[in-house]
VEXLO-981977 format. One record per residue: residue number from 1; residue in three letters; chain; x, y, z of N, C-alpha, C in turn. Coordinates in pm, whole numbers, plus 50000, padded with zeros to 5 digits. Example, Ala and Ser with C-alpha at 12.3 -4.5 7.8 and 13.67 -1.06 7.14 Angstrom:
// VEXLO-981977
REC    nr   rest   kette    n.xx    n.yy    n.zz   ca.xx   ca.yy   ca.zz    c.xx    c.yy    c.zz
REC     1    ALA       A   51319   49431   50780   51230   49550   50780   51320   49670   50780
REC     2    SER       A   51285   49775   50708   51367   49894   50714   51290   50003   50787
This chain:
// VEXLO-981977
REC    nr   rest   kette    n.xx    n.yy    n.zz   ca.xx   ca.yy   ca.zz    c.xx    c.yy    c.zz
REC     1    MET       A   51500   49763   51736   51630   49816   51765   51623   49968   51746
REC     2    ALA       A   51668   50043   51842   51666   50188   51832   51794   50238   51767
REC     3    LEU       A   51777   50340   51684   51893   50402   51620   51926   50529   51695
REC     4    GLY       A   52051   50551   51723   52089   50671   51792   52224   50720   51743
REC     5    VAL       A   52259   50839   51779   52388   50895   51743   52485   50869   51856
REC     6    THR       A   52595   50804   51827   52693   50771   51928   52816   50860   51922
REC     7    GLY       A   52823   50943   51819   52943   51028   51802   53047   50959   51716
REC     8    ALA       A   53022   50835   51674   53120   50761   51595   53079   50761   51449
REC     9    GLY       A   53056   50874   51390   53018   50879   51250   52893   50962   51232
REC    10    PRO       A   52848   50969   51107   52730   51051   51081   52605   50989   51139
REC    11    ALA       A   52506   51075   51167   52377   51026   51216   52311   50943   51106
REC    12    PRO       A   52239   50837   51146   52171   50756   51044   52066   50841   50971
REC    13    ARG       A   52051   50811   50838   51952   50879   50758   51817   50814   50780
REC    14    PRO       A   51710   50895   50780   51576   50837   50787   51553   50748   50663
REC    15    PRO       A   51466   50645   50673   51437   50564   50554   51387   50650   50440
REC    16    GLY       A   51427   50615   50318   51375   50685   50203   51440   50819   50175
REC    17    THR       A   51563   50843   50226   51629   50969   50197   51752   50939   50115
REC    18    VAL       A   51796   51034   50035   51915   51023   49955   52017   51120   50006
REC    19    GLU       A   52138   51070   50036   52243   51156   50086   52299   51237   49971
REC    20    GLY       A   52340   51353   49998   52400   51440   49895   52388   51582   49935
REC    21    SER       A   52357   51666   49838   52346   51806   49869   52225   51833   49958
REC    22    THR       A   52234   51937   50034   52129   51978   50122   52025   52050   50040
REC    23    PRO       A   51898   52034   50061   51835   51941   50155   51829   51798   50097
REC    24    ARG       A   51809   51706   50186   51796   51566   50143   51663   51547   50076
REC    25    ILE       A   51662   51457   49978   51540   51427   49905   51479   51297   49966
REC    26    ARG       A   51355   51306   50007   51287   51190   50064   51224   51112   49949
REC    27    LEU       A   51264   50988   49935   51211   50903   49832   51130   50791   49893
REC    28    GLY       A   51034   50739   49819   50959   50628   49866   50883   50560   49755
REC    29    ARG       A   50827   50448   49786   50745   50376   49689   50627   50316   49770
REC    30    VAL       A   50508   50348   49724   50388   50295   49787   50325   50195   49693
REC    31    PHE       A   50304   50074   49743   50229   49972   49668   50088   49976   49722
REC    32    LEU       A   50000   50041   49649   49860   50056   49687   49780   49940   49633
REC    33    VAL       A   49736   49851   49722   49672   49726   49684   49522   49729   49711
REC    34    ARG       A   49444   49688   49614   49304   49664   49640   49294   49519   49687
REC    35    HIS       A   49224   49494   49795   49217   49361   49855   49184   49255   49751
REC    36    ALA       A   49226   49133   49777   49201   49020   49688   49053   48983   49686
REC    37    GLU       A   49020   48888   49603   48882   48842   49581   48817   48796   49712
REC    38    ALA       A   48701   48857   49741   48631   48826   49865   48487   48783   49840
REC    39    GLY       A   48450   48754   49718   48313   48715   49689   48220   48834   49689
REC    40    GLU       A   48095   48806   49668   47993   48912   49657   47940   48950   49793
REC    41    ARG       A   47933   49080   49817   47883   49135   49942   47740   49083   49971
REC    42    LYS       A   47657   49081   49865   47515   49043   49882   47500   48895   49918
REC    43    GLU       A   47603   48813   49893   47596   48672   49924   47651   48639   50064
REC    44    TRP       A   47704   48740   50133   47758   48723   50265   47655   48762   50368
REC    45    SER       A   47630   48673   50466   47522   48700   50564   47571   48771   50691
REC    46    GLY       A   47699   48771   50716   47749   48836   50838   47784   48981   50814
REC    47    PRO       A   47840   49045   50916   47882   49185   50901   47991   49193   50793
REC    48    ASP       A   47979   49293   50706   48072   49306   50591   48218   49319   50640
REC    49    ARG       A   48236   49378   50756   48373   49396   50810   48449   49265   50825
REC    50    VAL       A   48377   49155   50847   48442   49025   50870   48433   48934   50748
REC    51    ARG       A   48388   48985   50634   48382   48903   50512   48524   48862   50472
REC    52    PRO       A   48551   48731   50464   48686   48686   50434   48712   48673   50283
REC    53    LEU       A   48834   48644   50252   48870   48613   50113   48809   48477   50075
REC    54    THR       A   48783   48463   49949   48742   48334   49895   48870   48247   49877
REC    55    GLY       A   48850   48123   49840   48965   48039   49809   49052   48101   49700
REC    56    ALA       A   48985   48151   49598   49061   48220   49488   49133   48344   49543
REC    57    GLY       A   49069   48414   49637   49131   48532   49695   49255   48497   49779
REC    58    ARG       A   49246   48387   49851   49366   48343   49929   49481   48308   49837
REC    59    ALA       A   49450   48242   49726   49555   48210   49626   49612   48339   49568
REC    60    GLN       A   49524   48434   49542   49569   48566   49491   49659   48632   49590
REC    61    ALA       A   49627   48627   49719   49712   48689   49822   49850   48625   49826
REC    62    GLU       A   49855   48492   49810   49986   48423   49806   50068   48472   49688
REC    63    ARG       A   50005   48487   49573   50076   48534   49453   50119   48678   49468
REC    64    LEU       A   50037   48760   49538   50075   48900   49563   50201   48906   49648
REC    65    ALA       A   50211   48819   49748   50329   48815   49834   50453   48792   49754
REC    66    ALA       A   50448   48701   49657   50562   48670   49572   50595   48787   49479
REC    67    LEU       A   50494   48864   49441   50513   48977   49351   50613   49078   49410
REC    68    TYR       A   50616   49089   49541   50702   49191   49604   50842   49140   49641
REC    69    ASP       A   50874   49018   49602   51008   48966   49623   51109   49061   49557
REC    70    GLY       A   51214   49092   49628   51318   49182   49577   51289   49328   49597
REC    71    GLN       A   51169   49361   49642   51134   49503   49669   51162   49534   49815
REC    72    PRO       A   51231   49644   49839   51249   49686   49979   51116   49729   50037
REC    73    LEU       A   51084   49680   50156   50960   49719   50224   50992   49751   50367
REC    74    ASP       A   50944   49866   50412   50958   49911   50551   50837   49875   50634
REC    75    ARG       A   50717   49881   50574   50595   49863   50650   50486   49799   50567
REC    76    LEU       A   50392   49733   50636   50271   49679   50575   50153   49741   50646
REC    77    LEU       A   50076   49819   50577   49958   49886   50632   49833   49827   50571
REC    78    THR       A   49726   49817   50649   49606   49760   50596   49482   49815   50669
REC    79    SER       A   49373   49814   50597   49240   49835   50658   49223   49722   50759
REC    80    GLY       A   49144   49745   50860   49117   49638   50958   49014   49538   50912
REC    81    TYR       A   48952   49556   50798   48855   49460   50745   48930   49330   50718
REC    82    VAL       A   48863   49218   50749   48926   49086   50740   48983   49059   50601
REC    83    ARG       A   48910   49095   50495   48958   49067   50362   49088   49140   50327
REC    84    CYS       A   49106   49260   50384   49233   49333   50362   49346   49270   50442
REC    85    VAL       A   49320   49240   50568   49423   49178   50653   49466   49045   50589
REC    86    GLU       A   49369   48964   50544   49404   48833   50482   49482   48851   50354
REC    87    THR       A   49461   48964   50285   49534   48988   50160   49684   49010   50186
REC    88    VAL       A   49718   49076   50299   49860   49103   50325   49927   49004   50420
REC    89    GLU       A   49849   48915   50481   49908   48817   50576   50017   48731   50511
REC    90    PRO       A   50001   48679   50389   50107   48599   50333   50237   48680   50312
REC    91    LEU       A   50222   48806   50275   50339   48893   50262   50403   48921   50398
REC    92    ALA       A   50324   48943   50498   50377   48967   50633   50455   48845   50679
REC    93    ALA       A   50403   48727   50656   50471   48606   50697   50601   48587   50619
REC    94    ARG       A   50596   48612   50491   50712   48595   50406   50824   48692   50440
REC    95    ARG       A   50787   48815   50480   50882   48922   50509   50909   48941   50657
REC    96    HIS       A   50838   48869   50742   50852   48886   50887   50829   49031   50930
REC    97    LEU       A   50721   49089   50872   50682   49226   50906   50541   49220   50969
REC    98    PRO       A   50515   49308   51065   50379   49311   51122   50282   49381   51026
REC    99    CYS       A   50157   49341   51031   50051   49411   50959   49997   49520   51053
REC   100    GLU       A   50008   49643   51011   49959   49754   51091   49821   49792   51037
REC   101    THR       A   49718   49777   51119   49585   49820   51078   49563   49966   51109
REC   102    VAL       A   49510   50037   51007   49486   50181   51024   49346   50216   50973
REC   103    ALA       A   49274   50300   51044   49138   50335   51009   49133   50411   50877
REC   104    TRP       A   49235   50486   50847   49230   50570   50726   49241   50490   50596
REC   105    LEU       A   49253   50359   50605   49249   50275   50486   49116   50194   50478
REC   106    GLU       A   49030   50214   50579   48904   50137   50580   48806   50190   50478
REC   107    GLU       A   48711   50103   50442   48607   50139   50349   48536   50265   50400
REC   108    GLY       A   48513   50358   50310   48449   50486   50349   48541   50592   50400
REC   109    ALA       A   48669   50562   50413   48767   50660   50461   48786   50769   50356
REC   110    LYS       A   48836   50882   50399   48861   50992   50308   48989   50967   50228
REC   111    PRO       A   48978   50954   50098   49096   50924   50018   49209   51026   50031
REC   112    VAL       A   49177   51153   50045   49279   51256   50059   49358   51233   50186
REC   113    ASP       A   49290   51197   50293   49361   51167   50420   49451   51045   50405
REC   114    ALA       A   49400   50943   50337   49480   50822   50315   49604   50853   50233
REC   115    LEU       A   49587   50929   50123   49699   50964   50039   49804   51045   50116
REC   116    THR       A   49758   51142   50191   49851   51223   50271   49930   51138   50366
REC   117    ALA       A   49866   51044   50432   49935   50956   50525   50037   50863   50460
REC   118    LEU       A   50012   50831   50332   50100   50737   50262   50226   50802   50203
REC   119    LEU       A   50231   50934   50199   50339   51001   50128   50457   51044   50214
REC   120    GLY       A   50475   50984   50329   50579   51025   50420   50720   50973   50388
REC   121    GLY       A   50735   50895   50284   50865   50842   50252   50880   50698   50295
REC   122    GLY       A   50977   50632   50243   50997   50489   50272   50917   50405   50174
REC   123    CYS       A   50928   50275   50186   50863   50182   50096   50762   50102   50174
REC   124    LEU       A   50637   50100   50127   50534   50031   50203   50428   49974   50110
REC   125    VAL       A   50359   49874   50165   50239   49819   50104   50120   49867   50184
REC   126    ALA       A   50016   49915   50116   49894   49960   50182   49776   49891   50114
REC   127    CYS       A   49705   49809   50191   49592   49735   50137   49462   49799   50180
REC   128    THR       A   49375   49826   50081   49251   49898   50109   49141   49850   50018
REC   129    HIS       A   49036   49930   50006   48913   49896   49936   48901   49977   49810
REC   130    GLY       A   48811   49928   49720   48790   49994   49591   48756   50140   49600
REC   131    ASP       A   48673   50181   49695   48634   50320   49706   48752   50408   49744
REC   132    VAL       A   48841   50357   49829   48957   50437   49869   49059   50443   49755
REC   133    VAL       A   49083   50330   49687   49175   50331   49570   49121   50428   49468
REC   134    SER       A   48993   50418   49434   48932   50506   49336   48950   50653   49374
REC   135    GLY       A   48923   50685   49499   48936   50823   49545   49079   50872   49537
REC   136    ILE       A   49174   50787   49572   49317   50824   49565   49354   50847   49417
REC   137    LEU       A   49308   50763   49328   49338   50783   49185   49279   50911   49132
REC   138    PHE       A   49156   50947   49172   49098   51075   49131   49183   51189   49184
REC   139    GLU       A   49225   51181   49307   49309   51286   49367   49442   51299   49291
REC   140    LEU       A   49504   51184   49262   49630   51189   49187   49613   51253   49050
REC   141    SER       A   49501   51215   48984   49472   51273   48853   49456   51424   48862
REC   142    ASP       A   49386   51470   48967   49368   51614   48987   49502   51684   49012
REC   143    ARG       A   49597   51610   49069   49731   51667   49096   49824   51656   48976
REC   144    GLY       A   49772   51605   48864   49850   51598   48742   49933   51472   48724
REC   145    VAL       A   49910   51370   48802   49980   51245   48788   49918   51163   48677
REC   146    ALA       A   49999   51122   48579   49949   51043   48466   49911   50903   48511
REC   147    LEU       A   49785   50863   48482   49739   50732   48523   49693   50649   48402
REC   148    GLY       A   49708   50700   48284   49658   50631   48166   49515   50675   48136
REC   149    SER       A   49466   50633   48023   49334   50680   47980   49220   50620   48060
REC   150    THR       A   49234   50496   48106   49129   50431   48185   49193   50357   48302
REC   151    PRO       A   49216   50431   48412   49279   50365   48527   49197   50245   48578
REC   152    ARG       A   49265   50138   48609   49202   50016   48650   49228   49993   48797
REC   153    MET       A   49144   49905   48856   49162   49873   48998   49090   49741   49031
REC   154    GLN       A   49130   49638   48961   49074   49505   48986   49112   49458   49128
REC   155    LYS       A   49030   49368   49180   49065   49307   49309   49198   49234   49297
REC   156    GLY       A   49286   49259   49394   49419   49199   49393   49519   49274   49309
REC   157    SER       A   49479   49389   49254   49573   49469   49174   49650   49565   49262
REC   158    THR       A   49752   49624   49204   49841   49716   49275   49867   49837   49189
REC   159    TRP       A   49866   49955   49253   49918   50077   49192   50050   50106   49261
REC   160    VAL       A   50154   50121   49183   50289   50152   49236   50305   50303   49224
REC   161    LEU       A   50315   50368   49336   50330   50514   49343   50474   50549   49378
REC   162    GLU       A   50541   50619   49290   50678   50663   49315   50670   50800   49382
REC   163    VAL       A   50724   50811   49502   50709   50931   49586   50843   51000   49601
REC   164    GLU       A   50841   51132   49582   50959   51214   49604   50916   51338   49679
REC   165    ASP       A   50977   51360   49794   50947   51479   49878   50798   51497   49900
REC   166    GLY       A   50730   51388   49934   50590   51396   49971   50494   51412   49855
REC   167    ARG       A   50542   51396   49731   50455   51406   49615   50471   51284   49525
REC   168    VAL       A   50362   51239   49468   50368   51126   49376   50417   51181   49242
REC   169    LYS       A   50532   51127   49196   50596   51168   49073   50554   51081   48955
REC   170    ALA       A   50517   50956   48984   50479   50862   48879   50393   50753   48940
REC   171    ALA       A   50307   50696   48860   50223   50584   48904   50209   50484   48793
REC   172    ARG       A   50208   50357   48829   50186   50253   48726   50103   50143   48787
REC   173    TYR       A   50026   50082   48700   49929   49978   48741   49991   49838   48721
REC   174    LEU       A   49971   49754   48819   50008   49611   48806   49881   49530   48820
REC   175    ALA       A   49848   49456   48719   49728   49371   48719   49744   49267   48828
REC   176    PRO       A   49632   49210   48876   49642   49103   48975   49731   48990   48924
REC   177    PRO       A   49817   48936   49007   49903   48828   48961   49823   48703   48930
REC   178    VAL       A   49866   48632   48828   49794   48507   48791   49885   48387   48813
């Protein structure tokens, strides 16, 4: 559905903005997810890009979907790797949202580019790989965001990034749901 101005009231606000004094403050929340359990890379004989979740990983993905109940979500972004797509599929089905695959969340992507793309406002889930999560956490630490003394990033875990005007104001870790 397209939003437009009809002249019958104020123009709609973009997602993640707060009405009030000028300028508007863009708010958002990014749920940065490391993909669920996918087994050992060395035990997989096919291309790593198509390595799927294990049975435990699929159960983890189902529990992750329930974790976001009650949270407003505008988008679901994911690496195109099968294990990442499978991690967010239960959430996509539960929320009736499409999974958008983006190259900047794929293994080996530049974390600064991924972080920049995630900070546009609105509420979203972004599923990626350990190297990208780690790089984003290093970047956030360099920017002065408190991450705790030993930031964690277990498979199936989430970092909740509170975004204001394109900057992460706070971050907190959520362990993989059990």
